[in-house]
C-alpha positions as CSV (number, residue, x, y, z in Angstrom):
1,M,-2.0,63.6,-11.5
2,R,-2.8,60.8,-9.2
3,Y,-3.6,57.1,-9.7
4,W,-6.4,55.2,-7.9
5,I,-7.9,51.8,-7.5
6,G,-11.6,51.4,-6.9
7,V,-13.0,48.1,-5.7
8,A,-16.4,46.8,-7.0
9,S,-17.9,43.7,-8.5
10,K,-17.4,43.2,-12.2
11,E,-21.2,43.5,-12.6
12,H,-21.2,46.9,-10.9
13,V,-18.1,48.1,-12.8
14,A,-19.8,47.3,-16.1
15,L,-22.7,49.6,-15.2
16,G,-20.3,52.4,-14.5
17,V,-18.4,51.9,-17.7
18,A,-21.6,51.8,-19.7
19,G,-22.8,55.0,-18.0
20,G,-19.5,56.9,-17.9
21,F,-19.3,57.2,-14.1
22,C,-17.7,55.7,-11.0
23,Q,-19.1,55.0,-7.6
24,L,-17.0,54.0,-4.7
25,C,-17.5,52.5,-1.2
26,H,-21.2,51.9,-1.6
27,G,-21.9,55.4,-2.9
28,K,-20.0,57.5,-0.5
29,A,-19.0,61.0,-1.7
30,Q,-15.7,61.4,0.2
31,P,-13.6,58.9,-1.9
32,L,-14.8,60.6,-5.1
33,K,-13.8,64.0,-3.7
34,R,-10.2,62.8,-3.2
35,M,-9.9,62.5,-6.9
36,A,-9.3,65.4,-9.3
37,I,-9.8,66.1,-13.0
38,D,-7.3,64.1,-15.1
39,D,-6.6,61.5,-12.3
40,W,-6.8,57.9,-13.4
41,I,-8.8,55.1,-11.8
42,I,-8.5,51.3,-12.3
43,Y,-11.2,49.1,-11.0
44,Y,-10.4,45.8,-9.2
45,S,-13.2,43.3,-9.1
46,P,-12.8,40.6,-6.4
47,K,-16.2,39.1,-7.5
48,L,-18.2,38.7,-10.6
49,I,-21.5,39.7,-8.9
50,F,-21.9,41.6,-5.6
51,G,-23.0,39.4,-2.8
52,E,-22.2,36.1,-4.5
53,V,-19.2,33.9,-4.1
54,A,-18.0,33.5,-7.7
55,P,-14.5,35.2,-7.9
56,C,-13.3,37.5,-10.6
57,Q,-10.0,38.7,-9.1
58,A,-9.1,40.9,-12.0
59,F,-8.7,44.5,-12.9
60,T,-11.8,45.2,-15.0
61,A,-11.9,48.9,-16.1
62,I,-9.6,51.8,-16.5
63,G,-10.5,55.4,-17.0
64,Q,-9.7,59.1,-16.4
65,V,-11.7,61.5,-14.2
66,T,-13.5,64.0,-16.4
67,G,-16.2,65.3,-14.1
68,H,-15.6,68.4,-12.0
69,E,-18.4,67.6,-9.6
70,V,-19.3,64.7,-7.3
71,Y,-23.1,64.4,-7.6
72,P,-25.9,62.3,-6.1
73,H,-27.9,59.9,-8.3
74,A,-31.0,58.2,-7.1
75,M,-30.8,54.5,-8.0
76,A,-33.6,53.2,-5.8
77,P,-35.9,54.5,-3.0
78,G,-33.6,55.2,-0.1
79,F,-30.4,54.6,-2.1
80,I,-28.8,57.8,-3.5
81,P,-25.1,57.1,-4.1
82,H,-22.6,59.7,-5.3
83,R,-20.9,59.5,-8.7
84,R,-18.2,61.1,-10.6
85,D,-17.9,61.2,-14.4
86,I,-15.1,59.1,-15.9
87,H,-13.9,58.5,-19.5
88,F,-13.3,54.8,-19.6
89,L,-11.0,53.3,-22.2
90,P,-11.8,50.0,-24.1
91,A,-9.7,47.5,-22.1
92,D,-9.1,43.8,-21.5
93,E,-9.4,42.4,-18.0
94,A,-6.1,41.7,-16.3
95,P,-6.0,38.9,-13.7
96,I,-4.3,40.1,-10.5
97,R,-2.5,36.9,-9.5
98,P,0.3,37.2,-12.1
99,L,0.9,40.9,-11.0
100,V,0.9,40.5,-7.2
101,D,4.7,40.1,-6.8
102,A,5.3,43.2,-9.0
103,L,2.8,45.6,-7.5
104,S,4.4,47.8,-4.8
105,F,1.2,48.8,-3.2
106,I,0.6,45.2,-2.1
107,K,2.8,44.9,0.9
108,N,1.9,41.4,2.0
109,K,2.2,39.2,-1.0
110,R,0.7,36.2,0.8
111,Q,-2.4,38.1,1.9
112,W,-2.7,40.4,-1.1
113,G,-6.4,40.9,-0.9
114,Y,-5.9,42.9,2.3
115,A,-4.7,45.9,0.2
116,F,-8.2,46.4,-1.2
117,R,-10.1,46.3,2.1
118,F,-11.1,50.0,2.1
119,G,-12.6,50.0,-1.4
120,H,-10.5,52.9,-2.7
121,L,-6.8,53.5,-2.6
122,E,-4.1,55.6,-4.2
123,I,-1.3,53.7,-6.0
124,P,2.1,54.8,-7.4
125,R,2.4,55.7,-11.1
126,V,4.7,52.6,-11.7
127,D,1.9,50.3,-10.5
128,F,-0.7,52.1,-12.6
129,E,1.5,51.7,-15.7
130,L,2.1,48.1,-15.0
131,I,-1.6,47.3,-14.8
132,A,-2.5,49.7,-17.7
133,V,0.0,47.8,-20.0
134,R,-1.8,44.5,-19.1
135,M,-5.2,46.0,-19.8
136,L,-4.5,48.3,-22.8
137,G,-1.2,47.0,-24.2
138,R,0.3,50.5,-23.6
139,V,0.4,53.3,-21.0
140,P,-2.6,55.5,-21.8
141,V,-2.1,59.1,-22.9
142,Q,-3.8,61.8,-20.8
143,Q,-7.1,62.9,-22.3
144,Q,-8.0,66.6,-22.1
145,A,-10.8,67.1,-19.5
146,G,-13.9,68.9,-20.7
C-alpha cells in the first residue's frame, strides 16, 4: 500500500469527491497509473478556485483507490482527462501551515510549497497518518476494494 498527495484547487477537488473520482496533473493518465487498488490519496489545495488568487493552503480530501482502471472522461470539447475511481471519506480540511515542520516529505520548510510543484507525489506512511488524523480524527482503516 502506498500513500499519495494530489494537488488541485478546492473547487476541483469537490467535483471529484462528489463524483467519486480523482484527476491529476490536468487530466494526465500516467500519475493515475502509478497508483494501485487500496492506495490512499490526500488532496492538497493551494487555491480555492483554479486560476484565481484566493489561497486555500489546506488538505481538502482523503480517499482510497477503488478503481482498477484509468479511464478517459470527456468533460468538454477537446478536453478528455483521465480519471480513477476513489472512495472518499467524510473529512475536515486540515490547514497545511501547522503541519509543515512535522511533514518529512517537505524538505525545505521555508519554501514548503515547492514540494507540491509536480501535482502528484508519493509520501511516507507517517506523513499520511499525521495528515489523516488532522482530517479524520483517526488513521483510516483500509476499505476492501470492489
